The first five atom37 places (N, CA, C, CB, O) and aatype in JSON, in Angstrom:
{
  "aatype": [20, 20, 20, 20, 20, 20, 20, 20, 20, 20, 20, 20, 20, 20, 20, 20, 20, 20, 20, 20, 20, 20, 20, 20, 20, 20, 20, 20, 20, 20, 20, 20, 20, 20, 20, 20, 20, 20, 20, 20, 20, 20, 20, 20, 20, 20, 20, 20, 20, 20, 20, 20, 20, 20, 20, 20, 20, 20, 20, 20, 20, 20, 20, 20, 20, 20, 20, 20, 20, 20, 20, 20, 20, 20, 20, 20, 20],
  "atom_mask": [
    [1, 1, 1, 1, 1],
    [1, 1, 1, 1, 1],
    [1, 1, 1, 1, 1],
    [1, 1, 1, 1, 1],
    [1, 1, 1, 1, 1],
    [1, 1, 1, 1, 1],
    [1, 1, 1, 1, 1],
    [1, 1, 1, 1, 1],
    [1, 1, 1, 1, 1],
    [1, 1, 1, 1, 1],
    [1, 1, 1, 1, 1],
    [1, 1, 1, 1, 1],
    [1, 1, 1, 1, 1],
    [1, 1, 1, 1, 1],
    [1, 1, 1, 1, 1],
    [1, 1, 1, 1, 1],
    [1, 1, 1, 1, 1],
    [1, 1, 1, 1, 1],
    [1, 1, 1, 1, 1],
    [1, 1, 1, 1, 1],
    [1, 1, 1, 1, 1],
    [1, 1, 1, 1, 1],
    [1, 1, 1, 1, 1],
    [1, 1, 1, 1, 1],
    [1, 1, 1, 1, 1],
    [1, 1, 1, 1, 1],
    [1, 1, 1, 1, 1],
    [1, 1, 1, 1, 1],
    [1, 1, 1, 1, 1],
    [1, 1, 1, 1, 1],
    [1, 1, 1, 1, 1],
    [1, 1, 1, 1, 1],
    [1, 1, 1, 1, 1],
    [1, 1, 1, 1, 1],
    [1, 1, 1, 1, 1],
    [1, 1, 1, 1, 1],
    [1, 1, 1, 1, 1],
    [1, 1, 1, 1, 1],
    [1, 1, 1, 1, 1],
    [1, 1, 1, 1, 1],
    [1, 1, 1, 1, 1],
    [1, 1, 1, 1, 1],
    [1, 1, 1, 1, 1],
    [1, 1, 1, 1, 1],
    [1, 1, 1, 1, 1],
    [1, 1, 1, 1, 1],
    [1, 1, 1, 1, 1],
    [1, 1, 1, 1, 1],
    [1, 1, 1, 1, 1],
    [1, 1, 1, 1, 1],
    [1, 1, 1, 1, 1],
    [1, 1, 1, 1, 1],
    [1, 1, 1, 1, 1],
    [1, 1, 1, 1, 1],
    [1, 1, 1, 1, 1],
    [1, 1, 1, 1, 1],
    [1, 1, 1, 1, 1],
    [1, 1, 1, 1, 1],
    [1, 1, 1, 1, 1],
    [1, 1, 1, 1, 1],
    [1, 1, 1, 1, 1],
    [1, 1, 1, 1, 1],
    [1, 1, 1, 1, 1],
    [1, 1, 1, 1, 1],
    [1, 1, 1, 1, 1],
    [1, 1, 1, 1, 1],
    [1, 1, 1, 1, 1],
    [1, 1, 1, 1, 1],
    [1, 1, 1, 1, 1],
    [1, 1, 1, 1, 1],
    [1, 1, 1, 1, 1],
    [1, 1, 1, 1, 1],
    [1, 1, 1, 1, 1],
    [1, 1, 1, 1, 1],
    [1, 1, 1, 1, 1],
    [1, 1, 1, 1, 1],
    [1, 1, 1, 1, 1]
  ],
  "atom_positions": [
    [[-2.1, 6.52, 20.74], [-1.14, 5.59, 20.19], [0.24, 5.95, 20.71], [-1.18, 5.61, 18.64], [0.56, 7.12, 20.91]],
    [[1.02, 4.95, 20.92], [2.37, 5.13, 21.43], [3.22, 5.91, 20.42], [3.0, 3.76, 21.73], [3.3, 5.53, 19.26]],
    [[3.87, 6.99, 20.86], [4.67, 7.8, 19.93], [5.84, 7.02, 19.33], [5.2, 9.04, 20.63], [6.28, 7.31, 18.22]],
    [[6.36, 6.02, 20.06], [7.47, 5.23, 19.54], [7.01, 4.34, 18.38], [8.07, 4.37, 20.65], [7.78, 4.08, 17.45]],
    [[5.78, 3.88, 18.43], [5.24, 3.09, 17.33], [5.12, 3.95, 16.08], [3.86, 2.48, 17.71], [5.45, 3.52, 14.98]],
    [[4.63, 5.19, 16.27], [4.52, 6.11, 15.13], [5.88, 6.44, 14.55], [3.81, 7.4, 15.56], [6.05, 6.5, 13.33]],
    [[6.85, 6.66, 15.42], [8.2, 6.96, 14.96], [8.78, 5.77, 14.19], [9.12, 7.33, 16.15], [9.4, 5.94, 13.15]],
    [[8.57, 4.57, 14.72], [9.05, 3.37, 14.05], [8.4, 3.2, 12.68], [8.77, 2.14, 14.92], [9.07, 2.83, 11.71]],
    [[7.1, 3.48, 12.6], [6.39, 3.4, 11.33], [6.96, 4.4, 10.32], [4.89, 3.64, 11.53], [7.17, 4.07, 9.16]],
    [[7.2, 5.63, 10.78], [7.75, 6.66, 9.9], [9.14, 6.27, 9.4], [7.82, 8.01, 10.62], [9.45, 6.46, 8.22]],
    [[9.97, 5.74, 10.27], [11.32, 5.33, 9.88], [11.25, 4.17, 8.88], [12.16, 4.91, 11.12], [12.0, 4.15, 7.89]],
    [[10.37, 3.21, 9.13], [10.2, 2.08, 8.22], [9.76, 2.55, 6.84], [9.19, 1.07, 8.78], [10.29, 2.11, 5.83]],
    [[8.78, 3.46, 6.82], [8.3, 3.99, 5.54], [9.42, 4.73, 4.81], [7.11, 4.94, 5.77], [9.56, 4.58, 3.59]],
    [[10.21, 5.51, 5.54], [11.32, 6.24, 4.94], [12.34, 5.26, 4.34], [11.99, 7.16, 5.98], [12.84, 5.47, 3.24]],
    [[12.65, 4.2, 5.08], [13.62, 3.22, 4.6], [13.1, 2.49, 3.36], [13.95, 2.21, 5.69], [13.87, 2.18, 2.46]],
    [[11.79, 2.23, 3.32], [11.22, 1.58, 2.15], [11.33, 2.48, 0.92], [9.76, 1.22, 2.41], [11.56, 2.0, -0.19]],
    [[11.17, 3.78, 1.11], [11.22, 4.72, -0.01], [12.63, 5.04, -0.48], [10.52, 6.0, 0.37], [12.83, 5.37, -1.65]],
    [[13.6, 4.96, 0.41], [14.97, 5.31, 0.04], [15.53, 4.3, -0.95], [15.87, 5.39, 1.3], [15.48, 3.09, -0.71]],
    [[16.04, 4.78, -2.03], [16.7, 3.92, -2.99], [15.78, 3.08, -3.84], [17.63, 3.04, -2.28], [16.25, 2.21, -4.58]],
    [[14.49, 3.3, -3.76], [13.55, 2.53, -4.57], [13.46, 3.11, -5.97], [12.17, 2.5, -3.91], [13.64, 4.31, -6.18]],
    [[13.2, 2.25, -6.9], [12.94, 2.71, -8.26], [11.57, 3.36, -8.29], [13.03, 1.53, -9.29], [10.81, 3.27, -7.32]],
    [[11.25, 4.0, -9.38], [9.93, 4.63, -9.51], [8.83, 3.58, -9.4], [9.81, 5.39, -10.85], [7.78, 3.83, -8.81]],
    [[9.08, 2.4, -9.97], [8.09, 1.33, -9.92], [7.89, 0.83, -8.49], [8.5, 0.17, -10.84], [6.77, 0.56, -8.06]],
    [[9.01, 0.72, -7.76], [8.93, 0.3, -6.36], [8.14, 1.29, -5.53], [10.33, 0.13, -5.78], [7.36, 0.9, -4.65]],
    [[8.34, 2.57, -5.8], [7.59, 3.61, -5.08], [6.11, 3.55, -5.39], [8.14, 4.99, -5.42], [5.28, 3.82, -4.52]],
    [[5.76, 3.2, -6.65], [4.35, 3.06, -7.01], [3.7, 1.93, -6.21], [4.2, 2.8, -8.52], [2.58, 2.07, -5.73]],
    [[4.43, 0.81, -6.07], [3.9, -0.32, -5.3], [3.7, 0.08, -3.85], [4.83, -1.54, -5.4], [2.67, -0.23, -3.26]],
    [[4.67, 0.76, -3.27], [4.55, 1.2, -1.87], [3.37, 2.15, -1.71], [5.86, 1.88, -1.4], [2.62, 2.04, -0.75]],
    [[3.21, 3.08, -2.65], [2.09, 4.03, -2.58], [0.76, 3.3, -2.62], [2.17, 5.06, -3.73], [-0.14, 3.58, -1.83]],
    [[0.63, 2.35, -3.54], [-0.62, 1.59, -3.65], [-0.87, 0.77, -2.38], [-0.59, 0.67, -4.88], [-2.01, 0.65, -1.93]],
    [[0.19, 0.19, -1.83], [0.04, -0.58, -0.59], [-0.44, 0.32, 0.55], [1.38, -1.26, -0.21], [-1.29, -0.07, 1.35]],
    [[0.11, 1.52, 0.62], [-0.31, 2.46, 1.67], [-1.77, 2.88, 1.46], [0.61, 3.71, 1.68], [-2.5, 3.07, 2.43]],
    [[-2.19, 3.01, 0.21], [-3.59, 3.33, -0.07], [-4.51, 2.22, 0.43], [-3.81, 3.55, -1.58], [-5.58, 2.49, 0.96]],
    [[-4.09, 0.96, 0.25], [-4.88, -0.17, 0.74], [-4.98, -0.12, 2.26], [-4.25, -1.52, 0.28], [-6.07, -0.29, 2.82]],
    [[-3.86, 0.12, 2.92], [-3.85, 0.18, 4.39], [-4.72, 1.33, 4.89], [-2.41, 0.35, 4.91], [-5.47, 1.16, 5.86]],
    [[-4.65, 2.49, 4.24], [-5.48, 3.63, 4.64], [-6.95, 3.33, 4.43], [-5.09, 4.87, 3.86], [-7.77, 3.65, 5.29]],
    [[-7.29, 2.72, 3.33], [-8.69, 2.37, 3.04], [-9.22, 1.4, 4.08], [-8.82, 1.77, 1.62], [-10.34, 1.55, 4.56]],
    [[-8.42, 0.4, 4.41], [-8.83, -0.57, 5.43], [-8.96, 0.1, 6.78], [-7.83, -1.73, 5.5], [-9.91, -0.18, 7.52]],
    [[-8.02, 0.97, 7.13], [-8.08, 1.68, 8.4], [-9.31, 2.55, 8.5], [-6.84, 2.53, 8.58], [-9.97, 2.59, 9.54]],
    [[-9.63, 3.25, 7.43], [-10.84, 4.1, 7.42], [-12.1, 3.26, 7.56], [-10.9, 4.93, 6.13], [-13.04, 3.64, 8.26]],
    [[-12.1, 2.11, 6.9], [-13.28, 1.24, 6.96], [-13.47, 0.64, 8.34], [-13.17, 0.14, 5.92], [-14.6, 0.42, 8.76]],
    [[-12.39, 0.37, 9.05], [-12.48, -0.34, 10.33], [-12.56, 0.59, 11.54], [-11.3, -1.25, 10.49], [-12.52, 0.12, 12.68]],
    [[-12.67, 1.89, 11.32], [-12.75, 2.82, 12.45], [-13.89, 2.48, 13.39], [-12.9, 4.24, 11.96], [-13.73, 2.54, 14.61]],
    [[-15.04, 2.13, 12.83], [-16.2, 1.8, 13.67], [-16.38, 0.29, 13.82], [-17.47, 2.42, 13.07], [-17.42, -0.18, 14.28]],
    [[-15.36, -0.46, 13.43], [-15.34, -1.92, 13.52], [-16.43, -2.59, 12.7], [-15.48, -2.33, 14.96], [-16.83, -3.72, 12.98]],
    [[-16.91, -1.89, 11.68], [-17.88, -2.42, 10.74], [-17.48, -1.94, 9.35], [-19.35, -1.97, 11.11], [-16.94, -0.85, 9.19]],
    [[-17.76, -2.76, 8.36], [-17.47, -2.35, 6.98], [-18.79, -2.28, 6.22], [-16.47, -3.35, 6.29], [-19.5, -3.27, 6.1]],
    [[-19.09, -1.09, 5.72], [-20.29, -0.91, 4.91], [-19.99, -1.35, 3.48], [-20.79, 0.57, 4.95], [-18.84, -1.55, 3.12]],
    [[-21.03, -1.48, 2.69], [-20.83, -1.87, 1.29], [-20.01, -0.82, 0.55], [-22.2, -2.08, 0.59], [-19.19, -1.16, -0.3]],
    [[-20.23, 0.45, 0.86], [-19.45, 1.54, 0.23], [-17.97, 1.42, 0.59], [-20.0, 2.92, 0.66], [-17.11, 1.58, -0.27]],
    [[-17.69, 1.15, 1.86], [-16.3, 0.98, 2.29], [-15.67, -0.26, 1.66], [-16.22, 0.89, 3.83], [-14.5, -0.26, 1.29]],
    [[-16.47, -1.32, 1.53], [-15.98, -2.54, 0.9], [-15.61, -2.27, -0.56], [-17.03, -3.65, 0.98], [-14.57, -2.72, -1.03]],
    [[-16.45, -1.53, -1.26], [-16.17, -1.2, -2.66], [-14.9, -0.36, -2.78], [-17.36, -0.45, -3.29], [-14.1, -0.58, -3.69]],
    [[-14.71, 0.59, -1.86], [-13.51, 1.42, -1.88], [-12.26, 0.57, -1.62], [-13.61, 2.56, -0.83], [-11.23, 0.76, -2.27]],
    [[-12.36, -0.37, -0.69], [-11.24, -1.25, -0.38], [-10.93, -2.16, -1.57], [-11.55, -2.08, 0.88], [-9.76, -2.35, -1.91]],
    [[-11.95, -2.72, -2.18], [-11.75, -3.58, -3.36], [-11.09, -2.79, -4.48], [-13.09, -4.17, -3.83], [-10.2, -3.31, -5.16]],
    [[-11.51, -1.55, -4.68], [-10.92, -0.69, -5.72], [-9.43, -0.49, -5.45], [-11.64, 0.68, -5.78], [-8.61, -0.6, -6.36]],
    [[-9.07, -0.21, -4.2], [-7.67, -0.01, -3.85], [-6.87, -1.3, -4.03], [-7.54, 0.49, -2.4], [-5.73, -1.26, -4.5]],
    [[-7.45, -2.43, -3.67], [-6.77, -3.71, -3.85], [-6.54, -4.03, -5.32], [-7.57, -4.84, -3.19], [-5.49, -4.55, -5.7]],
    [[-7.52, -3.7, -6.15], [-7.37, -3.92, -7.6], [-6.26, -3.05, -8.16], [-8.69, -3.64, -8.33], [-5.47, -3.51, -8.99]],
    [[-6.2, -1.78, -7.73], [-5.15, -0.88, -8.2], [-3.77, -1.38, -7.77], [-5.39, 0.55, -7.68], [-2.81, -1.33, -8.53]],
    [[-3.69, -1.86, -6.51], [-2.43, -2.41, -6.0], [-2.02, -3.63, -6.82], [-2.57, -2.78, -4.51], [-0.86, -3.74, -7.23]],
    [[-2.95, -4.53, -7.05], [-2.65, -5.75, -7.83], [-2.21, -5.4, -9.25], [-3.87, -6.67, -7.87], [-1.24, -5.96, -9.75]],
    [[-2.93, -4.49, -9.88], [-2.61, -4.08, -11.25], [-1.2, -3.5, -11.33], [-3.64, -3.05, -11.77], [-0.42, -3.85, -12.22]],
    [[-0.87, -2.62, -10.4], [0.45, -1.99, -10.37], [1.54, -3.03, -10.14], [0.51, -0.9, -9.28], [2.56, -3.02, -10.83]],
    [[1.33, -3.91, -9.18], [2.32, -4.92, -8.85], [2.54, -5.89, -10.0], [1.9, -5.69, -7.6], [3.68, -6.22, -10.33]],
    [[1.47, -6.33, -10.62], [1.58, -7.27, -11.74], [2.32, -6.61, -12.91], [0.18, -7.74, -12.2], [3.15, -7.26, -13.56]],
    [[2.03, -5.34, -13.17], [2.71, -4.63, -14.27], [4.21, -4.56, -14.0], [2.13, -3.21, -14.44], [5.02, -4.8, -14.9]],
    [[4.58, -4.23, -12.77], [6.0, -4.13, -12.43], [6.67, -5.5, -12.58], [6.19, -3.6, -10.98], [7.77, -5.59, -13.13]],
    [[6.02, -6.54, -12.1], [6.6, -7.88, -12.21], [6.7, -8.33, -13.67], [5.76, -8.88, -11.42], [7.67, -8.99, -14.05]],
    [[5.71, -7.98, -14.46], [5.75, -8.34, -15.89], [6.87, -7.62, -16.63], [4.42, -8.02, -16.54], [7.41, -8.14, -17.61]],
    [[7.22, -6.43, -16.17], [8.25, -5.63, -16.84], [9.68, -6.05, -16.46], [8.06, -4.16, -16.51], [10.64, -5.59, -17.07]],
    [[9.81, -6.92, -15.47], [11.15, -7.36, -15.05], [11.73, -8.27, -16.14], [11.08, -8.11, -13.68], [11.09, -9.21, -16.61]],
    [[12.96, -7.96, -16.5], [13.66, -8.77, -17.5], [14.69, -9.62, -16.76], [14.35, -7.87, -18.61], [15.58, -9.1, -16.08]],
    [[14.55, -10.92, -16.91], [15.47, -11.84, -16.27], [16.53, -12.26, -17.29], [14.72, -13.1, -15.68], [16.2, -12.86, -18.32]],
    [[17.78, -11.94, -17.02], [18.83, -12.3, -17.97], [19.01, -13.82, -18.04], [20.15, -11.63, -17.59], [18.85, -14.53, -17.04]],
    [[19.35, -14.29, -19.22], [19.52, -15.74, -19.39], [20.94, -16.15, -19.2], [19.05, -16.18, -20.76], [21.26, -17.33, -19.31]]
  ]
}
């Protein structure tokens, strides 16, 4: 992999984490878990049922975390 792509990814991740609230960091962490799960599943360009279940679990955790954060937002009137 191109080292500049890795560097760009690291800088992007750092910028996403800087100045985020704890809830924002939770969403980013869950999103990264989804990406890692998908990457692990696609290494051999096939997804087994076990890998699918792991990916679905990560997606559910991401959705749950995101929905909770959005529900907790208070919009001033």
